[in-house]
VEXDREN-2710 file (C-alpha; in Angstrom, 1 decimal):
% VEXDREN-2710
k/r/px/py/pz
1/UNK/-0.2/0.0/0.0
2/UNK/3.4/5.8/5.6
3/UNK/4.6/9.9/12.3
4/UNK/4.2/10.6/20.0
5/UNK/5.7/11.0/16.7
6/UNK/3.0/9.1/15.4
7/UNK/3.2/8.4/12.0
8/UNK/5.1/9.4/8.8
9/UNK/4.7/6.8/5.8
10/UNK/7.5/6.8/3.1
11/UNK/7.5/10.0/1.5
12/UNK/9.2/9.2/-1.8
13/UNK/12.4/11.0/-2.6
14/UNK/13.4/11.8/-6.3
15/UNK/11.9/9.0/-8.5
16/UNK/13.1/10.0/-11.9
17/UNK/10.9/11.6/-14.4
18/UNK/10.7/8.4/-16.6
19/UNK/9.3/6.7/-13.8
20/UNK/6.8/9.2/-13.0
21/UNK/5.9/9.6/-16.5
22/UNK/6.3/6.2/-17.5
23/UNK/6.4/3.4/-14.8
24/UNK/7.6/-0.1/-15.2
25/UNK/8.4/-0.9/-18.7
26/UNK/8.2/2.6/-20.3
27/UNK/5.6/3.9/-22.8
28/UNK/3.9/1.5/-25.0
29/UNK/0.8/1.6/-27.3
30/UNK/-2.4/1.6/-25.3
31/UNK/-3.5/-1.5/-27.2
32/UNK/-0.6/-3.6/-26.1
33/UNK/-1.8/-5.1/-22.8
34/UNK/1.5/-7.2/-22.1
35/UNK/2.4/-5.7/-19.0
36/UNK/5.1/-2.9/-17.6
37/UNK/2.6/-0.6/-19.7
38/UNK/1.5/3.0/-19.0
39/UNK/-1.0/3.1/-21.8
40/UNK/-2.5/6.4/-22.3
41/UNK/-1.3/9.5/-20.5
42/UNK/-4.3/9.3/-18.4
43/UNK/-5.7/6.0/-17.5
44/UNK/-5.4/2.4/-16.2
45/UNK/-2.3/0.2/-17.6
46/UNK/-1.2/-3.3/-16.7
47/UNK/2.2/-3.6/-14.9
48/UNK/2.5/-7.3/-14.0
49/UNK/0.3/-10.4/-13.5
50/UNK/-3.0/-11.0/-15.1
51/UNK/-6.5/-9.7/-13.3
52/UNK/-8.3/-13.1/-13.8
53/UNK/-5.7/-15.6/-13.9
54/UNK/-3.7/-16.7/-10.5
55/UNK/-0.8/-18.3/-10.5
56/UNK/3.1/-18.4/-9.0
57/UNK/5.8/-17.3/-11.7
58/UNK/8.5/-15.0/-11.8
59/UNK/8.6/-13.3/-15.2
60/UNK/8.0/-10.0/-17.1
61/UNK/4.9/-7.7/-17.2
62/UNK/1.8/-10.1/-18.2
63/UNK/3.8/-13.3/-18.0
64/UNK/4.1/-13.1/-14.3
65/UNK/1.6/-14.6/-12.0
66/UNK/0.4/-13.7/-8.5
67/UNK/-2.0/-15.3/-6.2
68/UNK/-4.4/-13.1/-4.0
69/UNK/-1.8/-9.9/-4.2
70/UNK/-2.8/-7.7/-1.2
71/UNK/-0.4/-4.9/0.0
72/UNK/1.8/-2.9/-2.0
73/UNK/4.8/-0.5/-1.6
74/UNK/7.6/1.5/-3.5
75/UNK/11.1/2.0/-2.6
76/UNK/13.2/4.9/-3.4
77/UNK/14.6/3.3/-6.5
78/UNK/11.1/3.0/-8.3
79/UNK/11.0/-0.8/-7.3
80/UNK/7.7/-2.2/-6.1
81/UNK/6.9/-4.6/-3.5
82/UNK/3.8/-6.8/-3.2
83/UNK/2.4/-9.1/-0.6
84/UNK/1.5/-12.0/-2.3
85/UNK/-0.8/-13.5/0.1
86/UNK/-1.6/-17.2/-1.5
87/UNK/1.7/-17.5/-2.6
88/UNK/3.4/-16.9/0.8
89/UNK/5.9/-14.5/-0.6
90/UNK/6.8/-10.9/-1.2
91/UNK/7.3/-10.3/-4.8
92/UNK/9.6/-7.6/-6.2
93/UNK/8.5/-5.8/-9.4
94/UNK/11.8/-3.7/-11.2
95/UNK/11.2/-0.6/-13.1
96/UNK/11.0/-2.5/-16.4
97/UNK/8.2/-4.7/-15.1
98/UNK/10.5/-7.9/-14.3
99/UNK/8.8/-9.9/-11.3
100/UNK/11.3/-11.6/-8.9
101/UNK/10.5/-13.5/-5.4
102/UNK/12.3/-11.1/-2.9
103/UNK/11.4/-13.2/0.1
104/UNK/9.7/-16.5/1.0
105/UNK/9.3/-19.6/-1.2
106/UNK/6.2/-19.4/-3.8
107/UNK/3.6/-21.5/-2.9
108/UNK/5.6/-22.7/0.2
109/UNK/3.8/-21.7/3.5
110/UNK/5.3/-21.5/7.0
111/UNK/4.0/-24.4/9.2
112/UNK/6.0/-23.9/12.4
113/UNK/8.9/-21.8/13.6
114/UNK/9.4/-18.3/12.9
115/UNK/10.6/-18.9/9.2
116/UNK/13.4/-16.4/9.4
117/UNK/16.1/-16.1/7.0
118/UNK/17.4/-14.3/3.9
119/UNK/15.3/-14.2/0.9
120/UNK/14.3/-17.3/-0.4
121/UNK/15.2/-19.0/2.8
122/UNK/12.4/-17.3/4.7
123/UNK/8.9/-18.6/4.9
124/UNK/5.6/-16.8/5.5
125/UNK/2.1/-17.7/6.4
126/UNK/0.3/-15.3/4.3
127/UNK/1.4/-11.9/4.0
128/UNK/-1.4/-9.3/3.8
129/UNK/-0.2/-5.6/4.3
130/UNK/3.1/-4.0/3.8
131/UNK/4.9/-0.8/4.7
132/UNK/8.3/0.9/3.7
133/UNK/10.6/3.2/5.7
134/UNK/13.0/5.9/4.5
135/UNK/15.7/3.2/4.6
136/UNK/13.8/0.8/2.4
137/UNK/13.2/-1.7/5.1
138/UNK/10.0/-3.3/4.5
139/UNK/7.3/-4.2/7.5
140/UNK/4.8/-6.9/6.7
141/UNK/1.9/-8.2/8.5
142/UNK/2.0/-12.0/8.0
143/UNK/-1.0/-13.8/9.7
144/UNK/-0.6/-12.7/13.4
145/UNK/3.2/-11.5/13.2
146/UNK/5.0/-8.5/12.1
147/UNK/8.0/-9.2/9.8
148/UNK/10.9/-7.1/8.9
149/UNK/12.8/-7.5/5.8
150/UNK/15.9/-5.3/5.4
151/UNK/17.2/-4.1/1.7
152/UNK/19.2/-7.1/1.5
153/UNK/16.6/-9.7/2.1
154/UNK/16.9/-10.6/5.7
155/UNK/13.7/-11.7/7.1
156/UNK/13.0/-11.2/11.1
157/UNK/9.9/-11.5/13.3
158/UNK/9.6/-8.3/15.2
159/UNK/6.4/-9.1/17.3
160/UNK/3.6/-11.8/17.0
161/UNK/0.1/-10.3/18.0
162/UNK/-2.4/-12.2/20.0
163/UNK/-4.1/-14.6/17.7
164/UNK/-7.1/-15.6/20.0
165/UNK/-8.1/-12.4/21.4
166/UNK/-7.4/-9.6/18.7
167/UNK/-6.2/-6.9/21.0
168/UNK/-8.6/-7.9/23.9
169/UNK/-11.8/-8.8/21.7
170/UNK/-13.3/-12.0/21.7
171/UNK/-13.4/-11.7/18.1
172/UNK/-10.5/-13.6/16.3
173/UNK/-9.2/-11.7/13.3
174/UNK/-5.7/-10.9/12.1
175/UNK/-4.2/-7.4/11.3
176/UNK/-4.4/-6.4/7.8
177/UNK/-3.1/-2.8/7.7
178/UNK/0.2/-1.3/8.5
179/UNK/2.1/2.0/8.1
180/UNK/5.7/2.8/9.5
181/UNK/6.9/6.6/10.3
182/UNK/10.2/8.1/10.4
183/UNK/11.2/6.8/13.8
184/UNK/10.4/3.7/13.1
185/UNK/6.9/3.4/15.1
186/UNK/4.3/1.1/13.3
187/UNK/0.6/1.9/13.0
188/UNK/-1.5/-1.4/12.7
189/UNK/-5.2/-1.8/12.0
190/UNK/-7.5/-4.9/12.6
191/UNK/-11.2/-4.9/12.2
192/UNK/-11.5/-4.6/15.9
193/UNK/-8.7/-1.9/16.8
194/UNK/-6.0/0.5/15.8
195/UNK/-2.6/0.4/17.7
196/UNK/0.7/2.0/17.5
197/UNK/3.7/0.1/18.0
198/UNK/7.0/2.0/19.3
199/UNK/10.4/0.6/18.1
200/UNK/11.7/1.5/21.5
201/UNK/9.7/-1.4/22.9
202/UNK/10.6/-3.8/20.3
203/UNK/7.1/-3.3/18.7
204/UNK/6.1/-5.5/21.8
205/UNK/4.1/-2.9/23.5
206/UNK/1.4/-0.6/22.1
207/UNK/-1.1/2.2/22.5
208/UNK/-4.8/2.0/21.6
209/UNK/-5.7/4.8/19.2
210/UNK/-9.3/3.2/18.7
211/UNK/-11.3/0.4/19.6
212/UNK/-14.8/-1.4/18.6
213/UNK/-15.7/-3.4/15.8
214/UNK/-15.8/-2.9/11.9
215/UNK/-18.1/-4.7/9.8
216/UNK/-17.8/-5.4/5.8
217/UNK/-20.2/-2.8/5.1
218/UNK/-19.9/-3.5/1.4
219/UNK/-21.4/-7.0/1.8
220/UNK/-23.8/-5.8/4.5
221/UNK/-22.7/-8.8/6.7
222/UNK/-20.8/-9.2/10.0
223/UNK/-17.6/-10.2/8.1
224/UNK/-15.0/-8.7/9.6
225/UNK/-12.5/-6.8/6.9
226/UNK/-9.0/-4.9/6.6
227/UNK/-9.0/-1.1/6.9
228/UNK/-6.5/0.9/5.1
229/UNK/-3.8/3.3/7.0
230/UNK/-1.4/6.0/5.6
231/UNK/0.6/8.6/6.8
232/UNK/1.3/11.9/4.6
233/UNK/4.4/14.1/4.5
234/UNK/3.6/16.1/7.5
235/UNK/3.3/13.4/9.9
236/UNK/-0.5/12.9/9.6
237/UNK/-1.9/9.7/9.8
238/UNK/-5.1/8.7/7.9
239/UNK/-7.1/5.8/8.7
240/UNK/-10.2/3.9/7.3
241/UNK/-11.5/3.8/10.7
242/UNK/-14.2/1.7/12.3
243/UNK/-17.2/3.7/11.3
244/UNK/-16.4/3.3/7.6
245/UNK/-15.5/7.2/7.4
246/UNK/-11.8/8.5/7.0
247/UNK/-10.2/10.1/9.8
248/UNK/-6.8/12.0/10.4
249/UNK/-4.6/11.6/13.5
250/UNK/-2.5/14.8/14.0
251/UNK/1.2/14.1/14.7
252/UNK/1.5/13.3/18.5
253/UNK/-2.2/12.8/18.8
254/UNK/-4.0/9.6/20.1
255/UNK/-7.4/10.0/19.0
256/UNK/-8.6/9.9/15.4
257/UNK/-10.8/12.9/14.0
258/UNK/-13.4/12.3/11.6
259/UNK/-12.5/13.7/8.2
260/UNK/-14.8/12.3/5.5
261/UNK/-17.8/10.3/5.2
262/UNK/-20.7/9.5/7.6
263/UNK/-20.4/7.1/10.8
264/UNK/-22.1/3.8/9.9
265/UNK/-23.4/5.0/6.7
266/UNK/-22.1/3.1/3.3
267/UNK/-22.6/4.4/-0.3
268/UNK/-20.6/5.9/-3.2
269/UNK/-21.4/9.5/-3.2
270/UNK/-18.7/11.9/-3.7
271/UNK/-18.9/15.5/-1.7
272/UNK/-17.3/17.4/1.0
273/UNK/-16.4/16.1/4.4
274/UNK/-19.6/14.3/5.9
275/UNK/-21.7/14.3/2.5
276/UNK/-19.5/11.5/1.0
277/UNK/-20.0/8.0/1.2
278/UNK/-17.6/4.8/1.3
279/UNK/-18.2/1.4/0.8
280/UNK/-15.2/-0.7/2.2
281/UNK/-11.8/1.2/2.3
282/UNK/-9.3/-1.6/2.5
283/UNK/-6.2/0.7/1.5
284/UNK/-4.7/4.1/1.9
285/UNK/-2.0/6.0/0.3
286/UNK/-1.0/9.9/0.3
287/UNK/0.7/11.9/-2.0
288/UNK/3.2/14.9/-1.9
289/UNK/0.4/17.3/-2.3
290/UNK/-1.3/16.1/0.8
291/UNK/-4.2/14.1/-1.1
292/UNK/-5.3/10.7/0.4
293/UNK/-6.3/7.9/-2.1
294/UNK/-8.6/5.2/-1.0
295/UNK/-9.1/1.6/-2.4
296/UNK/-12.8/1.5/-2.1
297/UNK/-13.3/-2.5/-2.5
298/UNK/-17.2/-2.4/-2.2
299/UNK/-17.5/0.0/-5.0
300/UNK/-14.8/-1.1/-7.2
301/UNK/-13.1/2.4/-7.2
302/UNK/-10.4/4.6/-6.3
303/UNK/-11.4/7.4/-4.3
304/UNK/-9.3/10.8/-3.8
305/UNK/-9.9/13.0/-0.6
306/UNK/-8.0/16.6/-0.7
307/UNK/-6.7/18.4/2.1
308/UNK/-10.0/20.5/2.1
309/UNK/-12.2/17.1/2.5
310/UNK/-13.4/17.2/-1.1
311/UNK/-13.9/13.5/-2.0
312/UNK/-14.2/12.6/-5.5
313/UNK/-13.8/9.3/-7.8
314/UNK/-10.5/9.2/-9.9
315/UNK/-10.9/5.7/-11.4
316/UNK/-13.4/2.8/-11.6
317/UNK/-17.2/3.2/-11.9
318/UNK/-19.3/2.4/-8.7
319/UNK/-21.0/-0.9/-8.9
320/UNK/-19.3/-2.1/-12.0
321/UNK/-17.3/-4.9/-11.1
322/UNK/-14.8/-5.4/-14.2
323/UNK/-11.4/-4.8/-15.2
324/UNK/-9.9/-2.9/-18.4
325/UNK/-7.0/-1.1/-19.4
326/UNK/-8.1/2.2/-20.9
327/UNK/-8.6/5.9/-20.0
328/UNK/-10.1/7.1/-16.8
329/UNK/-12.3/6.5/-15.1
330/UNK/-12.0/2.9/-16.7
331/UNK/-13.3/-0.1/-14.7
332/UNK/-12.0/-2.0/-11.7
333/UNK/-12.7/-5.2/-9.8
334/UNK/-11.0/-6.9/-6.9
335/UNK/-9.0/-4.0/-5.2
336/UNK/-6.6/-4.8/-2.2
337/UNK/-3.6/-2.5/-2.2
338/UNK/-2.8/1.1/-3.2
339/UNK/0.5/3.1/-3.1
340/UNK/1.5/6.6/-4.7
341/UNK/4.7/7.4/-6.3
342/UNK/4.2/10.9/-4.8
343/UNK/3.9/12.3/-8.7
344/UNK/0.4/11.6/-9.1
345/UNK/0.5/8.0/-10.4
346/UNK/-1.0/5.0/-8.3
347/UNK/-0.1/1.6/-8.3
348/UNK/-2.9/-0.9/-7.3
349/UNK/-3.2/-4.6/-6.6
350/UNK/-6.3/-5.4/-8.8
351/UNK/-7.4/-9.2/-9.0
352/UNK/-4.4/-11.2/-9.6
353/UNK/-2.2/-8.2/-11.1
354/UNK/-0.7/-4.9/-10.4
355/UNK/-1.9/-1.9/-12.5
356/UNK/-0.9/1.5/-12.9
357/UNK/-3.3/4.3/-12.8
358/UNK/-1.9/7.9/-14.3
359/UNK/-4.2/10.8/-13.6
END
């Protein structure tokens, strides 16, 4: 999918003009849906994988395969990292669109022990969310564990979260949203609460920012669902909170403040502050201008919330569950993760693929 000092998600520095304008694979004709493709100046283009076909293959562009990719992060060199949940691995996408396995063994699940090690000697249970710090260290939610991966691929386990209580609740559900600030503190969301873990305590102690219960509003059932979290350049945290709204957490604060949407109300309406409606925000990211982008899975759309609390839809059509590479708004299907390159381009895990959205 980024400052107490609560919260500061990775603010990307100096991505090249080529990356900002072209992305993995460079410019190709819009009709060439082969991956690493930016498509039109404004639109949706395939980067790697296939939206409808799952698998496990390291290759370039559309020849690569993922299986339920979720969280996504971008490093200072323009490499994308994807939490490939059902392949039990962290995948890396180079700027030219080449996909490799950065950590874990494709198709091999950790069944005992910590599974720590370097690169493909490490094992995962099922990574769901990923964040990156200013030193390009990755922080991964893997089942109930928080794993750290250094730029050289060394995987360690920082903490194991309570698996039977959900941070004090009787409901069992693993965490599915994570952000890291410039001090190394972590912000983790579940469907029952949000916690901040401090690096000084080796991530084993936490401060509760909110607690309650989130439902999968998009399906209108009591299914617990992941909630997005991000941090902007000023250190303000952004949270898809327990009431299906978007809240902000000022740097140093411990209480989220509602910013957009209406408590407990679902929908797809755009508008200012409480007039906006969201379906199910599973991931968040921010850009250098202070805009927040939300992957609204229930509506199959990417939403934009400005610093003035104005919500709009930048990609996808609410209620249209289909994927197409074309000019905006285009159409989207299963959304799980989102990250901004800071220059107006978004990278999204969509179905079993990674796509680029150019505004």
